[in-house]
Kinemage of the C-alpha trace (Angstrom):
@kinemage 1
@onewidth
@group {chain A} dominant
@subgroup {mainchain}
@vectorlist {calphas} color= white
{ca unk a 1} P 175.140 -150.818 -24.212
{ca unk a 2} L 173.307 -149.219 -27.128
{ca unk a 3} L 173.061 -145.847 -25.363
{ca unk a 4} L 176.778 -145.950 -24.613
{ca unk a 5} L 177.472 -146.272 -28.333
{ca unk a 6} L 174.994 -143.513 -29.174
{ca unk a 7} L 176.618 -141.184 -26.649
{ca unk a 8} L 180.035 -141.907 -28.126
{ca unk a 9} L 178.682 -141.235 -31.615
{ca unk a 10} L 177.064 -137.977 -30.438
{ca unk a 11} L 180.370 -136.771 -29.021
{ca unk a 12} L 182.170 -137.707 -32.246
{ca unk a 13} L 179.642 -135.904 -34.458
{ca unk a 14} L 179.764 -132.717 -32.387
{ca unk a 15} L 183.549 -132.822 -32.399
{ca unk a 16} L 183.527 -133.356 -36.154
{ca unk a 17} L 181.253 -130.347 -36.644
{ca unk a 18} L 183.510 -128.113 -34.528
{ca unk a 19} L 186.613 -129.260 -36.415
{ca unk a 20} L 184.883 -128.659 -39.733
{ca unk a 21} L 183.854 -125.159 -38.639
{ca unk a 22} L 187.325 -124.350 -37.320
{ca unk a 23} L 189.601 -125.627 -40.079
{ca unk a 24} L 187.644 -127.972 -42.324
{ca unk a 25} L 185.844 -125.291 -44.277
{ca unk a 26} L 189.159 -123.730 -45.214
{ca unk a 27} L 190.857 -127.037 -46.001
{ca unk a 28} L 187.956 -128.329 -48.069
{ca unk a 29} L 187.590 -125.033 -49.965
{ca unk a 30} L 183.814 -125.493 -49.848
{ca unk a 31} L 181.578 -122.727 -51.103
{ca unk a 32} L 178.767 -121.412 -48.907
{ca unk a 33} L 176.162 -123.884 -50.167
{ca unk a 34} L 178.515 -126.824 -49.593
{ca unk a 35} L 179.283 -125.566 -46.081
{ca unk a 36} L 175.591 -125.309 -45.277
{ca unk a 37} L 174.914 -128.778 -46.704
{ca unk a 38} L 177.711 -130.321 -44.627
{ca unk a 39} L 176.527 -128.588 -41.471
{ca unk a 40} L 172.922 -129.659 -42.046
{ca unk a 41} L 173.971 -133.263 -42.604
{ca unk a 42} L 175.889 -133.310 -39.329
{ca unk a 43} L 173.106 -131.507 -37.465
{ca unk a 44} L 170.544 -133.955 -38.807
{ca unk a 45} L 172.612 -136.873 -37.500
{ca unk a 46} L 173.034 -135.124 -34.142
{ca unk a 47} L 169.293 -134.477 -33.859
{ca unk a 48} L 168.542 -138.119 -34.670
{ca unk a 49} L 170.861 -139.288 -31.890
{ca unk a 50} L 169.370 -136.804 -29.415
{ca unk a 51} L 165.946 -138.223 -30.229
{ca unk a 52} L 167.136 -141.815 -29.802
{ca unk a 53} L 168.889 -141.045 -26.530
{ca unk a 54} L 166.002 -138.921 -25.230
{ca unk a 55} L 166.194 -135.192 -24.621
{ca unk a 56} L 165.929 -135.714 -20.876
{ca unk a 57} L 169.403 -137.310 -20.972
{ca unk a 58} L 171.043 -134.428 -22.823
{ca unk a 59} L 172.420 -131.327 -21.075
{ca unk a 60} L 170.319 -128.196 -21.359
{ca unk a 61} L 173.278 -126.259 -22.739
{ca unk a 62} L 173.638 -128.685 -25.631
{ca unk a 63} L 169.910 -128.713 -26.371
{ca unk a 64} L 169.794 -124.910 -26.349
{ca unk a 65} L 172.797 -124.713 -28.690
{ca unk a 66} L 171.230 -127.214 -31.050
{ca unk a 67} L 167.853 -125.475 -31.086
{ca unk a 68} L 169.271 -121.946 -31.111
{ca unk a 69} L 171.775 -122.537 -33.903
{ca unk a 70} L 174.960 -121.943 -31.918
{ca unk a 71} L 176.073 -125.540 -32.376
{ca unk a 72} L 175.973 -125.190 -36.171
{ca unk a 73} L 178.748 -122.598 -36.240
{ca unk a 74} L 180.783 -123.493 -33.138
{ca unk a 75} L 184.547 -123.506 -33.695
{ca unk a 76} L 185.600 -124.018 -30.077
{ca unk a 77} L 184.405 -127.558 -29.443
{ca unk a 78} L 182.817 -126.528 -26.120
{ca unk a 79} L 179.694 -128.539 -26.892
{ca unk a 80} L 181.741 -131.736 -26.856
{ca unk a 81} L 182.003 -131.238 -23.090
{ca unk a 82} L 178.223 -131.005 -22.832
{ca unk a 83} L 177.772 -134.072 -25.042
{ca unk a 84} L 180.018 -136.026 -22.691
{ca unk a 85} L 177.614 -135.129 -19.873
{ca unk a 86} L 174.844 -137.154 -21.543
{ca unk a 87} L 173.309 -139.526 -19.001
{ca unk a 88} L 173.172 -143.209 -19.814
């Protein structure tokens, strides 16, 4: 049950990051330091959930995007699909 909630939270955080990158930056009128702070806060929460769930449960594509930095600036939301593939 706990992992189900964590997976749901992971999906929501990744979706939130993609929405922020796509339109949220513009709507919020954040400057570059505020954008970076918001992204780092979301990424920190995502990393914490990945650790709690266990990296072996997370898709390789999502792990690579998280480690490589692609997740931080994604505007497409493609990584939501990979988050939904998390094994419980």
